[in-house]
C-alpha positions as CSV (number, residue, x, y, z in Angstrom):
1,M,-84.2,-46.5,71.2
2,K,-82.2,-45.7,74.4
3,E,-79.6,-48.2,75.6
4,L,-77.3,-48.1,78.6
5,K,-74.2,-50.3,78.2
6,Y,-71.3,-50.8,80.6
7,E,-68.3,-53.1,80.3
8,F,-66.0,-53.9,83.3
9,Y,-63.1,-56.3,83.6
10,I,-63.1,-58.0,87.0
11,G,-60.1,-59.9,88.4
12,A,-62.0,-63.1,89.1
13,T,-63.4,-66.2,87.4
14,P,-66.8,-66.1,85.7
15,E,-68.0,-68.5,88.5
16,K,-67.1,-66.0,91.2
17,V,-68.6,-63.1,89.3
18,W,-71.8,-65.1,88.7
19,E,-72.2,-66.0,92.3
20,H,-72.0,-62.3,93.3
21,L,-74.7,-61.4,90.8
22,I,-77.2,-64.0,92.1
23,S,-76.3,-64.3,95.8
24,P,-78.6,-62.5,98.2
25,D,-75.6,-61.8,100.5
26,S,-73.7,-60.1,97.7
27,T,-76.6,-58.2,96.2
28,K,-77.4,-56.8,99.6
29,Q,-73.9,-55.2,99.6
30,I,-74.0,-54.1,96.0
31,Y,-77.6,-52.8,95.9
32,Y,-77.8,-50.6,99.0
33,G,-79.3,-53.3,101.2
34,S,-81.6,-55.0,98.7
35,V,-81.5,-58.7,98.2
36,I,-82.3,-60.6,95.1
37,R,-85.1,-63.1,95.3
38,S,-85.9,-65.6,92.5
39,S,-86.1,-69.3,91.6
40,F,-83.9,-68.3,88.6
41,K,-86.1,-70.3,86.3
42,E,-86.9,-68.7,82.9
43,G,-90.4,-67.2,82.9
44,E,-90.5,-66.8,86.7
45,L,-90.3,-63.8,89.0
46,L,-87.1,-61.9,90.0
47,E,-87.3,-59.2,92.7
48,Y,-84.9,-56.9,94.5
49,I,-86.3,-56.2,98.0
50,G,-84.7,-54.1,100.8
51,P,-84.9,-51.0,102.9
52,G,-86.8,-48.1,101.3
53,A,-90.0,-46.0,101.2
54,E,-92.2,-48.9,102.3
55,G,-90.0,-50.2,105.1
56,D,-87.4,-53.1,105.1
57,E,-89.3,-55.1,102.5
58,T,-89.7,-52.4,99.9
59,L,-89.9,-53.8,96.4
60,H,-87.4,-51.8,94.3
61,V,-87.3,-53.7,91.1
62,Y,-89.0,-56.8,89.7
63,G,-89.6,-58.6,86.5
64,K,-89.6,-61.9,84.7
65,I,-86.5,-64.0,84.0
66,L,-85.9,-64.2,80.2
67,E,-82.6,-66.1,80.3
68,F,-80.6,-67.8,83.0
69,T,-77.4,-69.5,81.7
70,P,-75.1,-69.9,84.7
71,Q,-71.7,-68.2,84.4
72,K,-72.7,-66.7,81.0
73,A,-76.0,-64.7,80.9
74,L,-78.8,-63.4,83.1
75,R,-81.5,-61.5,81.2
76,F,-84.8,-60.2,82.8
77,I,-87.6,-57.7,82.4
78,H,-87.1,-54.6,84.6
79,K,-90.0,-52.8,86.3
80,V,-89.8,-50.4,89.2
81,G,-91.6,-51.1,92.5
82,P,-94.8,-49.3,93.3
83,S,-93.2,-46.7,95.6
84,Y,-91.3,-45.3,92.6
85,L,-94.3,-44.8,90.4
86,K,-95.9,-41.7,92.0
87,G,-99.1,-42.3,90.0
88,G,-97.3,-42.8,86.7
89,E,-97.3,-45.8,84.3
90,N,-94.9,-48.7,85.1
91,Y,-92.9,-49.1,81.9
92,E,-90.8,-52.2,81.2
93,S,-87.2,-52.3,80.1
94,R,-84.7,-55.2,79.9
95,I,-81.5,-55.9,81.8
96,T,-78.8,-58.2,80.5
97,Y,-75.7,-59.4,82.3
98,L,-73.1,-61.1,80.1
99,L,-70.0,-62.8,81.4
100,D,-67.0,-63.7,79.2
101,P,-63.7,-65.1,80.4
102,V,-60.8,-63.0,79.2
103,G,-57.4,-64.4,80.2
104,G,-57.4,-64.7,84.0
105,C,-60.3,-62.3,84.5
106,T,-64.0,-61.8,83.5
107,K,-65.5,-59.2,81.2
108,L,-68.9,-58.3,82.7
109,T,-71.2,-56.5,80.3
110,L,-74.4,-54.9,81.5
111,I,-77.0,-53.8,78.9
112,H,-80.1,-52.0,80.0
113,D,-82.3,-51.5,76.9
114,E,-85.8,-51.7,75.4
115,W,-86.7,-48.5,77.2
116,H,-90.1,-46.8,76.6
117,P,-89.4,-43.2,75.5
118,D,-91.5,-41.8,78.4
119,D,-89.9,-44.0,81.1
120,P,-88.9,-41.6,84.0
121,S,-86.6,-44.3,85.5
122,Y,-84.1,-44.0,82.7
123,A,-82.3,-40.9,84.2
124,G,-81.9,-42.6,87.6
125,S,-80.7,-45.8,86.1
126,K,-78.2,-44.0,83.9
127,S,-76.5,-42.4,87.0
128,A,-77.0,-45.4,89.4
129,W,-75.5,-48.1,87.1
130,W,-72.0,-46.6,87.3
131,Q,-72.0,-46.9,91.1
132,I,-73.6,-50.4,91.1
133,M,-71.1,-51.8,88.6
134,S,-68.2,-50.2,90.3
135,N,-69.4,-51.6,93.6
136,T,-69.8,-55.0,92.0
137,K,-66.2,-55.0,90.7
138,T,-64.8,-53.7,94.0
139,L,-66.7,-56.2,96.1
140,I,-65.6,-59.2,94.0
141,E,-62.0,-58.1,93.9
142,T,-61.5,-56.9,97.5
143,G,-64.4,-58.3,99.6
144,R,-65.5,-54.7,100.4
145,T,-67.9,-52.2,98.8
146,L,-67.2,-48.5,98.0
147,D,-68.4,-45.8,100.4
148,F,-70.7,-43.5,98.4
149,G,-72.1,-41.9,101.5
150,S,-75.9,-42.0,102.0
151,W,-78.0,-43.1,99.1
152,E,-81.1,-41.0,98.6
């Protein structure tokens, strides 16, 4: 089964890294204008909504919260929004963020797994995660995001 896994060391506390992962203001900077919306209760909805094919409120990603342990773990089901389907099936995968303190920094591990073999969003995720994770690290450490040019 396919698995995408990334590990980054960020010069910040787990509390600061966590806040950037769940704050709408931070996610808007990290995820190309999309904000995170959720009650952050296990079993409830999580959405990333922002500018896209369906206007300013395009649903990019959504799913169900599987685990929410502040400053330690966020795990949720991942499904792409309707504008990405193009008539195809909407497969589920799973995203996990794990935070571990290491000395004076935080190890942030992202695991995107449980992919269906026919899920067309795998290729896009594989390339996009490097930019998203790099953007996350840079924002937390410097207060700025990276300039990747226009995102298409």
